[in-house]
C-alpha positions in Angstrom: 0.0 0.0 0.0 1.2 3.5 -0.7 1.7 5.8 2.2 -0.1 9.1 2.2 1.5 11.5 4.6 0.0 14.6 6.1 -1.5 16.9 3.5 0.1 20.2 2.8 0.6 22.0 -0.5 3.6 24.2 -0.5 5.2 25.3 -3.8 8.9 24.9 -4.1 11.4 25.1 -6.9 12.7 21.7 -8.1 16.1 22.4 -9.7 16.3 19.1 -11.5 13.3 19.8 -13.7 13.5 21.5 -17.1 10.4 23.6 -16.3 11.0 24.0 -12.6 7.8 22.1 -11.6 8.7 18.4 -11.5 11.6 15.9 -12.0 11.4 12.2 -12.9 13.8 9.3 -12.6 13.8 5.5 -12.8 14.6 3.1 -10.0 15.1 -0.6 -10.7 14.0 -3.2 -8.1 13.7 -6.9 -7.6 13.6 -8.8 -10.9 14.1 -5.6 -12.8 10.9 -4.0 -11.6 10.9 -0.5 -13.2 9.5 2.2 -11.0 9.2 5.7 -12.5 9.3 8.3 -9.8 8.3 12.0 -10.0 8.7 14.8 -7.4 6.4 17.7 -8.1 5.4 21.0 -6.6 1.9 20.5 -8.0 -1.1 19.2 -5.9 -1.7 16.3 -8.2 0.5 13.6 -9.8 1.2 14.0 -13.5 0.2 11.7 -16.3 2.8 9.2 -17.6 2.6 8.3 -21.3 3.9 4.8 -22.0 3.8 3.3 -25.5 1.3 5.8 -26.7 -1.2 5.5 -23.8 -1.7 7.8 -20.8 -1.7 6.5 -17.3 -2.2 8.2 -14.0 0.8 8.1 -11.7 -0.1 7.3 -8.1 0.8 9.1 -4.9 3.8 7.5 -3.2 4.0 10.2 -0.4 2.0 13.3 0.0 3.5 16.7 0.9 3.9 17.3 4.6 6.1 18.2 7.6 7.1 15.3 9.8 7.5 16.0 13.5 11.0 16.2 14.9 12.3 12.7 15.7 15.5 11.6 17.4 18.4 11.8 15.0 22.2 11.4 15.2 22.3 15.1 16.1 21.4 17.1 19.2 17.9 18.6 19.2 19.4 22.1 19.1 20.9 21.4 15.7 18.0 19.3 14.4 14.6 20.2 12.9 11.5 18.6 11.6 11.7 17.2 8.1 9.7 19.3 5.7 8.6 17.7 2.4 6.6 20.4 0.5 6.5 18.2 -2.6 4.4 15.3 -3.8 6.2 12.1 -4.6 4.5 10.0 -7.4 5.3 6.6 -8.9 4.2 4.3 -11.7 5.4 0.8 -12.3 6.2 0.3 -16.0 5.3 -3.1 -17.6 8.3 -5.1 -18.8 9.2 -4.5 -22.5 7.8 -0.9 -22.4 9.4 0.8 -25.4 9.0 4.5 -24.6 7.7 6.6 -21.7 7.5 10.3 -20.8 6.2 12.4 -17.9 5.0 16.0 -18.6 6.5 15.7 -22.1 10.0 14.7 -20.9 11.3 11.2 -21.8 12.3 8.9 -19.0 15.2 6.4 -19.5 14.2 2.8 -19.8 16.2 -0.3 -18.9 18.2 -2.0 -21.6 17.7 -5.7 -22.1 21.5 -6.2 -21.7 23.2 -3.2 -20.2 26.7 -2.8 -21.6 27.9 0.4 -19.9 27.5 1.0 -16.1 28.4 4.1 -14.0 29.2 3.5 -10.4 29.2 6.4 -7.9 29.0 6.7 -4.1 29.2 9.1 -1.2 27.9 12.0 -3.1 26.5 14.5 -0.5 28.2 17.6 0.9 29.3 17.0 4.5 28.0 19.4 7.1 28.4 17.6 10.4 28.8 19.5 13.7 29.9 16.4 15.6 33.1 16.3 13.5 33.4 20.0 12.9 33.2 19.0 9.2 32.1 21.9 7.1 32.7 21.1 3.4 32.5 24.1 1.1 29.2 23.2 -0.6 29.2 26.5 -2.4 32.4 25.8 -4.2 32.2 23.5 -7.2 35.8 22.5 -6.8 35.4 21.5 -3.2 32.0 19.9 -3.9 32.0 18.7 -7.5 29.2 16.2 -7.6 27.2 18.1 -10.2 30.3 18.1 -12.5 30.8 14.4 -11.9 27.2 13.6 -12.7 27.4 15.6 -15.9 30.6 13.9 -17.0 29.2 10.4 -16.2 26.0 11.3 -18.1 28.0 12.4 -21.1 29.6 8.9 -21.2 26.0 7.6 -22.0 25.6 4.8 -19.5 22.9 2.1 -19.7 22.7 1.9 -15.9 23.8 3.8 -12.9 24.7 2.1 -9.6 24.9 4.4 -6.5 26.5 2.6 -3.6 25.0 4.8 -0.9 25.3 8.0 1.2 23.3 10.5 -0.7 22.6 13.1 2.0 25.3 14.6 4.2 24.0 18.1 5.0 23.0 17.2 8.5 23.6 20.4 10.5 23.5 24.2 9.9 26.6 25.7 8.5 28.3 28.2 10.9 27.4 31.7 10.0 31.0 32.8 9.6 31.8 30.0 7.2 31.5 31.4 3.6 32.2 28.0 2.0 28.8 26.6 3.1 26.9 29.7 4.2 23.2 29.5 3.4 23.2 25.8 2.6 20.0 23.8 3.3 20.5 21.3 6.1 18.6 18.6 7.9 16.7 15.7 6.4 13.9 17.4 4.5 13.3 18.1 0.8 15.5 21.3 0.7 18.6 19.3 1.8 17.7 16.3 -0.4 17.3 18.6 -3.4 20.6 20.4 -2.8 22.6 17.3 -2.0 21.2 14.9 -4.6 18.4 15.8 -7.0 19.7 19.1 -8.3 23.4 18.0 -8.8 22.4 14.6 -10.1 19.8 15.9 -12.6 21.8 15.2 -15.8 22.6 11.7 -14.7 19.1 10.9 -13.5 17.8 11.8 -17.0 20.0 9.4 -19.0 19.7 6.0 -17.4 17.8 3.9 -14.8 19.4 3.6 -11.4 20.1 0.8 -8.9 19.9 2.7 -5.5 21.9 1.2 -2.7 21.2 2.5 0.8 24.1 4.0 2.8 24.4 4.5 6.6 23.5 8.2 6.0 20.0 6.9 4.9 19.4 5.0 8.1 16.3 6.1 10.0 18.2 8.2 12.5 19.5 10.3 9.5 18.0 10.6 6.0 15.8 7.6 6.2 12.5 9.5 5.7 13.7 10.8 2.4 15.2 7.5 1.4 11.8 5.8 1.6 9.9 8.7 0.0 12.2 9.0 -3.0 14.7 6.2 -3.6 13.9 2.8 -2.2 12.5 0.5 -5.0 9.8 -1.1 -2.9 6.4 0.3 -2.0 6.3 2.7 0.9 4.3 1.3 3.7 3.2 2.5 7.1 5.9 1.7 9.7 8.6 1.5 7.1 8.9 5.3 6.6 11.3 6.2 9.5 8.8 8.7 10.9 8.2 7.0 14.2 11.4 5.8 15.9 9.5 3.0 17.5 9.4 1.5 14.0 13.1 1.9 13.1 13.8 -1.8 13.3 11.5 -2.2 10.3 12.4 1.0 8.5 16.2 0.3 8.8 16.0 -3.0 6.9 15.4 -3.7 3.2 17.1 -7.0 2.7 18.6 -7.9 -0.7 17.1 -8.3 -4.2 18.4 -9.2 -7.6 18.3 -6.9 -10.7 19.0 -8.8 -14.0 21.6 -7.4 -16.4 20.4 -9.6 -19.3 20.6 -13.4 -19.3 24.3 -13.6 -18.4 24.8 -11.1 -15.5 23.0 -9.7 -12.5 23.3 -7.2 -9.6 22.4 -8.2 -6.0 21.6 -5.0 -4.1 22.3 -5.4 -0.4 20.9 -3.2 2.4 23.8 -3.6 4.9 23.7 0.1 5.9 23.1 -0.6 9.6 25.7 -3.3 10.0 28.3 -0.9 11.4 32.1 -1.3 11.8 32.1 -3.6 14.8 31.4 -7.3 15.0 27.9 -8.2 15.9 26.7 -10.8 18.5 24.7 -13.7 17.2 21.6 -12.5 19.1 21.8 -9.0 17.6 18.8 -8.7 15.2 21.2 -7.3 12.5 23.0 -10.6 12.6 20.0 -12.5 11.4 19.2 -9.9 8.8 22.8 -10.1 7.4 22.5 -13.9 7.4 19.4 -13.6 5.3 21.2 -11.3 2.8 24.0 -13.8 2.6 21.4 -16.5 1.7 20.1 -14.3 -1.2 23.7 -13.9 -2.4 24.3 -17.6 -2.3 21.2 -18.4 -4.3 22.1 -15.7 -6.9 25.7 -17.0 -7.1 24.5 -20.5 -7.7 23.0 -19.4 -11.0 26.4 -19.5 -12.6 26.3 -16.1 -14.3 28.4 -13.0 -13.7 27.2 -11.6 -10.4 27.9 -8.2 -8.9 27.0 -7.6 -5.2 26.4 -3.9 -4.4 26.3 -2.8 -0.7 27.5 0.3 1.1 30.0 -1.2 3.5 33.1 -2.6 1.7 32.8 -6.2 2.6 36.4 -7.1 1.6 37.8 -3.6 1.4 40.5 -1.8 3.3 40.8 1.6 5.0 43.4 3.6 6.8 42.9 4.5 10.4 44.9 6.3 13.0 47.3 9.3 12.9 48.6 10.5 9.5 51.9 8.8 8.9 51.2 6.0 11.3 48.0 4.6 9.8 46.7 1.1 10.4 45.5 -0.5 7.1 42.6 -2.9 8.0 39.1 -4.0 7.1 36.1 -1.7 7.4 33.2 -4.1 7.7 33.4 -6.2 10.8 29.7 -6.0 11.3 29.0 -7.6 7.9 31.8 -10.2 8.2 30.7 -11.3 11.7 27.5 -12.7 10.1 28.8 -13.5 6.6 31.8 -15.5 7.9 30.1 -17.0 10.9 30.6 -20.7 11.7 33.6 -21.0 9.4 31.8 -19.9 6.3 33.7 -18.1 3.5 33.3 -14.4 3.9 31.3 -14.3 0.6 29.3 -17.1 -0.9 30.6 -18.9 -4.0 29.5 -17.4 -7.4 29.9 -13.7 -6.5 32.4 -12.1 -8.9 32.5 -8.4 -7.9 31.6 -6.4 -4.8 30.8 -2.7 -5.3 30.8 -0.5 -2.2 31.3 3.0 -0.8 31.7 4.4 2.8 35.4 4.9 2.5 35.9 8.2 0.6 38.3 7.1 -2.1 38.6 4.7 -5.0 40.0 1.2 -4.3 40.4 -2.2 -5.9 41.3 -5.5 -4.1 41.5 -8.9 -5.8 42.1 -12.2 -4.2 43.3 -14.3 -7.2 40.0 -16.1 -7.7 39.6 -17.2 -4.1 37.0 -14.5 -3.4 35.2 -11.7 -5.3 37.1 -8.6 -6.4 36.2 -5.6 -4.2 35.8 -2.1 -5.7 35.2 1.0 -3.6 33.7 4.1 -5.3 33.1 6.4 -2.3 34.8 9.4 -4.0 32.0 11.2 -5.9 31.5 14.3 -3.9 31.7 13.9 -0.1 34.7 15.4 1.7 37.5 13.0 1.2 39.2 10.9 3.9 42.2 12.5 5.7 44.0 9.1 5.7 45.2 7.8 2.4 46.1 4.3 1.4 49.7 3.5 0.5 50.6 2.4 -3.1 51.8 -0.9 -1.7 50.1 -2.7 1.2 52.1 -3.6 4.2 52.9 -7.3 4.4 50.2 -9.3 6.1 47.5 -6.8 5.4 44.1 -8.4 5.2 40.5 -7.2 5.3 39.5 -10.2 7.4 41.8 -12.7 9.2 43.4 -15.2 6.8 42.2 -13.4 3.6 45.2 -11.7 1.8 44.9 -9.6 -1.3 46.8 -10.7 -4.4 46.3 -7.4 -6.3 45.6 -4.0 -4.9 45.1 -0.5 -6.4 43.8 2.8 -5.1 43.4 6.4 -6.2 43.1 8.9 -3.4 44.1 12.1 -5.2 40.6 13.5 -5.8 36.9 13.1 -6.6 35.6 11.1 -9.5 33.4 8.3 -10.8 33.9 4.7 -12.1 32.7 3.0 -15.3 32.3 -0.6 -16.0 31.9 -1.8 -19.6 31.3 -5.4 -21.0 34.2 -7.1 -22.8 32.7 -10.6 -22.8 30.2 -12.9 -21.0 32.3 -12.8 -17.8 34.8 -10.1 -18.7 34.5 -6.4 -18.0 36.7 -3.3 -18.3 36.8 -0.7 -15.4 38.0 2.9 -15.7 38.4 5.5 -12.9 37.6 9.0 -14.1 38.7 12.2 -12.3 36.7 15.4 -12.2 38.9 16.9 -14.9 38.2 14.0 -17.3 41.4 12.0 -16.9 41.3 8.2 -16.7 43.5 7.6 -13.6 43.2 3.7 -13.4 42.2 1.0 -15.9 41.3 -2.5 -14.7 40.4 -5.8 -16.3 37.9 -8.0 -14.6 37.7 -11.7 -15.6 35.3 -13.6 -13.5 36.1 -12.9 -9.9 39.7 -11.8 -10.6 40.8 -8.3 -11.4 44.0 -6.3 -12.0 44.5 -2.6 -12.4 47.1 -0.4 -14.0 47.9 3.3 -14.2 47.6 4.7 -17.7 
């Protein structure tokens, strides 16, 4: 059932729309379910035209202001989430050949996507707890709009976002010119500034697989996540409005999106897993175990399989003082469930893991023993202070007993990643900087990968 939130009709500019009144995008869900979404300042949902016939879009979430709920921030630097926009949706039948909303074409899924863009961690960080005030007003310091435009110009068939869309949590200090006047909080104004406006060009050219990040958990941007991006229907209790329902709202599970007959993406909601190991009686442990079962069934199909989840299951990160960093795994929460009882840290049949969370680009390959891990958390959010070395210290492992055979990273700036088919189980990866340079090239063959610097 669709969720109709408190009625309120407040006009607002929607920067992603050609006419300023609405913007539309396409989210792919389980089995390739194709959901066209529209956010509009009108009081009614628009008509969608599909293969020459008009259809009424239905209300996913009405305009309204949600009461202030507990968040990760102190009440003094929090506020109710205002959504003065109507969110509409329409599920397109398979094999639809053309569709448009308000006269503007919407991108439809390809039967066999060949070109995939991967981005992650795209919001502008305004976080009082860390005294982190990214210069959101400076396109050089916050280049997500430029990255989205460059990725759109590459003409992808699909976009995969590996999570963390909304970072403008707290008000910018008045004396800080770099972020002065920025929208903040978890309502529409922050969502529009952090995602919809800068991503407009990329939303218009391809369908998206939306992976949830920890910044879209209920205690942060979860209300907007469910209104706008999650591929499933929005239901009462799963909207992150009432903290008593957070256990439900914080879990989506995993689902498979086909990429033609010979490849697939498994989207994993591992956003609440955290960076510490979980006890077996923690509810998240059972949820992660269920996700692992979905991965196992998908991998058993014998086709090229990408697992996309926010935390880098087999990735590495640098921690500690600059110059004396520890290089270690970043996903103890996931691994405590995935590798429980002596299981392999990922089921057989998974070839590639796509993740974010660490604000850089990284590749780790295990010589065929485990999937290749790629991290693409470098598409706009303030970068990590700690950088990875060009060579890993001997004995480095993301999880005990699991040692990389090949490793590459790029930590010198923001960018985006492309994946392009080379064969049934072979793909080429390129890492693109904001300036347009290709900084790394990788060959993926099954679950093995190796990267070089051009």
